C-alpha positions as CSV (number, residue, x, y, z in Angstrom):
1,X,-133.9,28.6,136.2
2,X,-135.6,26.6,139.2
3,X,-139.0,29.1,138.9
4,X,-139.0,29.0,135.1
5,X,-138.9,24.8,135.2
6,X,-141.1,24.9,138.1
7,X,-143.6,27.3,136.0
8,X,-143.8,25.0,133.0
9,X,-144.5,21.9,135.4
10,X,-147.8,23.8,136.7
11,X,-148.5,24.2,132.9
12,X,-147.9,20.9,132.3
13,X,-149.6,19.1,135.2
14,X,-153.0,20.8,134.5
15,X,-153.5,17.6,131.8
16,X,-153.6,15.5,134.2
17,X,-155.9,18.0,136.5
18,X,-158.8,18.1,134.2
19,X,-159.3,15.0,134.0
20,X,-160.0,14.2,137.8
21,X,-163.9,13.6,138.9
22,X,-165.3,17.2,140.3
23,X,-163.0,19.0,137.5
24,X,-163.5,17.1,134.4
25,X,-167.6,18.5,134.1
26,X,-166.1,22.0,133.4
27,X,-164.3,21.1,130.6
28,X,-166.9,18.4,129.1
29,X,-169.8,20.7,129.1
30,X,-168.0,23.8,126.9
31,X,-166.4,20.9,124.6
32,X,-169.6,19.4,124.6
33,X,-170.9,22.8,123.7
34,X,-168.6,23.4,120.7
35,X,-168.9,20.1,119.4
36,X,-172.6,20.1,119.1
37,X,-172.3,23.8,117.7
38,X,-169.6,22.1,114.9
39,X,-171.3,19.3,114.2
40,X,-175.1,21.4,113.2
41,X,-172.7,23.6,111.1
42,X,-171.8,20.8,109.4
43,X,-175.0,18.7,108.9
44,X,-176.6,22.2,107.9
45,X,-173.8,23.0,105.1
46,X,-174.0,19.0,104.3
47,X,-178.0,19.1,104.3
48,X,-177.3,22.2,101.5
49,X,-174.8,20.7,99.6
50,X,-177.3,18.1,99.4
51,X,-180.2,20.0,97.9
52,X,-178.1,21.9,95.6
53,X,-176.4,18.8,94.0
54,X,-180.1,17.5,93.5
55,X,-181.0,21.1,92.2
56,X,-178.3,20.5,89.6
57,X,-179.2,17.6,88.4
58,X,-182.6,18.1,87.9
59,X,-181.5,20.4,85.9
60,X,-178.8,19.2,83.6
61,X,-178.3,15.5,84.5
62,X,-175.2,15.4,82.8
63,X,-173.6,17.0,85.6
64,X,-174.6,14.2,88.2
65,X,-171.4,12.9,88.2
66,X,-170.4,16.4,90.1
67,X,-171.5,14.6,93.3
68,X,-168.5,12.8,93.2
69,X,-165.8,15.9,93.1
70,X,-168.6,17.9,95.6
71,X,-168.7,15.5,98.7
72,X,-165.0,14.8,99.2
73,X,-164.2,18.3,98.3
74,X,-166.7,19.3,101.4
75,X,-165.3,16.5,103.5
76,X,-161.9,18.0,103.4
77,X,-162.9,21.7,104.1
78,X,-164.8,20.2,107.0
79,X,-161.9,19.0,108.2
80,X,-159.6,21.7,107.7
81,X,-162.1,24.3,109.3
82,X,-162.9,22.0,113.0
83,X,-159.1,21.6,112.8
84,X,-158.5,25.2,112.8
85,X,-161.5,27.0,114.7
86,X,-162.5,24.3,116.8
87,X,-159.7,25.5,119.4
88,X,-160.7,29.0,119.0
89,X,-164.6,28.4,119.1
90,X,-163.9,26.1,122.3
91,X,-162.1,29.0,123.9
92,X,-164.7,31.7,123.4
93,X,-167.4,29.2,124.8
94,X,-165.2,28.0,127.8
95,X,-164.5,31.4,128.8
96,X,-167.5,31.8,131.4
97,X,-166.8,28.1,132.8
98,X,-163.1,29.0,133.6
99,X,-163.8,30.7,136.9
100,X,-165.4,27.4,138.1
101,X,-162.9,25.4,136.7
102,X,-160.7,27.3,138.6
103,X,-162.7,27.1,142.0
104,X,-163.1,23.5,141.4
105,X,-158.9,22.5,141.3
106,X,-158.1,25.0,144.2
107,X,-160.9,22.8,145.8
108,X,-158.9,19.6,144.8
109,X,-155.8,20.7,145.7
110,X,-156.8,22.2,149.4
111,X,-160.3,21.2,150.6
112,X,-161.3,25.1,150.1
113,X,-162.9,26.9,147.7
114,X,-162.1,30.4,146.8
115,X,-164.3,33.4,148.7
116,X,-165.7,35.0,145.5
117,X,-166.0,32.0,142.9
118,X,-169.7,31.3,142.0
119,X,-171.8,28.4,140.9
120,X,-173.3,27.1,137.7
121,X,-176.7,28.5,138.9
122,X,-174.6,32.4,138.3
123,X,-173.5,31.5,135.1
124,X,-175.4,34.8,133.6
125,X,-174.0,36.9,135.7
126,X,-170.4,35.0,135.1
127,X,-170.8,35.5,131.6
128,X,-171.0,39.6,132.1
129,X,-168.3,39.6,134.6
130,X,-165.8,37.7,132.8
131,X,-166.4,39.8,129.1
132,X,-165.4,42.9,130.9
133,X,-162.3,40.6,132.4
134,X,-161.4,39.3,128.7
135,X,-161.5,43.1,127.3
136,X,-159.1,44.3,129.9
137,X,-156.5,41.4,128.7
138,X,-157.2,42.8,125.5
139,X,-156.6,46.3,126.0
140,X,-153.6,45.4,127.9
141,X,-152.5,43.5,125.1
142,X,-153.4,45.4,122.2
143,X,-151.6,48.6,123.9
144,X,-148.4,46.7,123.7
145,X,-148.7,44.7,121.3
146,X,-148.9,47.5,118.3
147,X,-145.5,49.1,119.4
148,X,-143.7,45.9,119.6
149,X,-144.3,45.2,115.9
150,X,-142.5,48.3,115.4
151,X,-139.2,45.8,116.1
152,X,-139.7,43.7,113.1
153,X,-139.2,46.9,111.2
154,X,-136.0,48.6,113.0
155,X,-132.8,47.5,111.7
156,X,-130.2,45.3,113.6
157,X,-133.1,44.7,116.3
158,X,-135.8,43.1,113.6
159,X,-133.4,40.2,114.8
160,X,-134.7,39.5,118.0
161,X,-137.9,40.2,117.3
162,X,-138.8,37.0,116.7
163,X,-137.8,36.1,120.6
164,X,-138.8,39.1,122.3
165,X,-142.5,38.2,120.3
166,X,-142.1,34.9,121.8
167,X,-141.3,36.0,125.5
168,X,-144.4,38.8,125.1
169,X,-146.9,36.2,124.3
170,X,-145.7,33.8,127.3
171,X,-146.3,36.7,129.5
172,X,-149.6,37.3,128.2
173,X,-150.6,33.4,128.5
174,X,-149.4,34.0,132.2
175,X,-151.7,37.2,132.6
176,X,-154.5,35.5,131.0
177,X,-155.0,32.0,132.6
178,X,-153.7,33.7,136.3
179,X,-156.8,35.7,136.2
180,X,-158.8,33.0,137.1
181,X,-157.7,31.4,140.6
182,X,-156.6,35.3,141.4
183,X,-159.7,36.3,140.1
184,X,-161.5,34.1,142.2
185,X,-160.0,35.3,145.5
186,X,-161.1,39.7,144.5
187,X,-157.5,40.2,143.2
188,X,-157.9,43.2,140.7
189,X,-156.3,43.2,137.3
190,X,-153.6,45.8,138.2
191,X,-152.6,43.4,141.0
192,X,-152.8,40.4,139.6
193,X,-149.9,42.0,137.1
194,X,-147.8,43.0,139.7
195,X,-147.9,40.0,141.7
196,X,-146.6,38.1,138.1
197,X,-143.9,40.5,137.7
198,X,-142.5,40.1,141.3
199,X,-142.4,36.1,140.1
200,X,-140.8,37.0,136.6
201,X,-139.3,33.7,136.2
202,X,-141.8,31.8,137.7
203,X,-144.8,33.5,135.5
204,X,-142.4,32.8,132.0
205,X,-142.3,29.6,132.6
206,X,-145.7,28.9,132.6
207,X,-146.3,31.1,129.9
208,X,-143.7,29.1,127.9
209,X,-145.6,26.1,129.3
210,X,-149.1,27.2,128.0
211,X,-147.2,28.3,124.4
212,X,-145.8,24.8,123.8
213,X,-149.7,23.3,124.8
214,X,-151.2,25.4,122.2
215,X,-148.3,24.7,119.1
216,X,-149.0,20.4,119.9
217,X,-152.3,19.8,117.4
218,X,-155.2,17.9,119.3
219,X,-153.6,18.9,122.6
220,X,-154.5,22.4,121.6
221,X,-158.0,21.7,122.4
222,X,-157.8,21.4,126.1
223,X,-154.5,24.1,126.1
224,X,-157.2,26.8,127.9
225,X,-158.7,24.1,130.8
226,X,-155.2,23.1,131.1
227,X,-154.2,26.4,131.0
228,X,-156.8,27.7,134.0
229,X,-155.8,24.1,136.2
230,X,-152.4,24.5,135.6
231,X,-152.2,28.2,136.8
232,X,-154.6,27.9,139.8
233,X,-152.0,25.4,141.2
234,X,-149.3,27.6,140.7
235,X,-151.5,30.4,142.4
236,X,-152.3,27.7,145.3
237,X,-148.4,26.2,145.6
238,X,-146.8,29.4,145.0
239,X,-148.5,32.3,144.8
240,X,-151.0,31.8,147.8
241,X,-148.4,30.8,149.7
242,X,-145.9,33.2,149.3
243,X,-148.7,35.8,150.3
244,X,-150.1,33.8,153.7
245,X,-146.1,33.0,154.5
């Protein structure tokens, strides 16, 4: 259980790491882009609603009262959309920055950058590379997730389905986030999975910690960069040391 607790500790430590100088810029840029996109959508929607209210009022003056109903509804819908979609869109926008974030965290922890790490000037190339990496992880997830769905309909076994799915989700969190610091060192996806399996308890502890972060309101907005930072610390302190020792 010591390895499990260590993995969770590394996951939670990511929250502190992403606030440090030289690191937070790779968190703030995608969050700023995400905020600007949502602000633009809300302003555009509000403008469209205002035009609709004026048009309705111009056609039927007795419906002017509808503005008192539509604006509160619009505000509530906007808040709900932001709450549920902000983290999802933030993850999509942040994905190309995660390699840079992992490199910055490793530099902070060790004083040296990983050999395969790029720079912000190489962002277009990084976007292409990260899309390929995310597709590999998605296919890896789908191939295993679909058969696991059968557990929910198999008598007797179905009682254990929530636990099995939680462990699978924790494993996928480890696979997802450890890919960034290890990918910066040119480690291929099959080798990443092999190293995680060799340290299964440590990996599941880390994945469980990230799952917990994603379940906490507001904190889930920064769960992804915290996960990348925590994964980098885990790699530097446990994986890289073991490989060089």
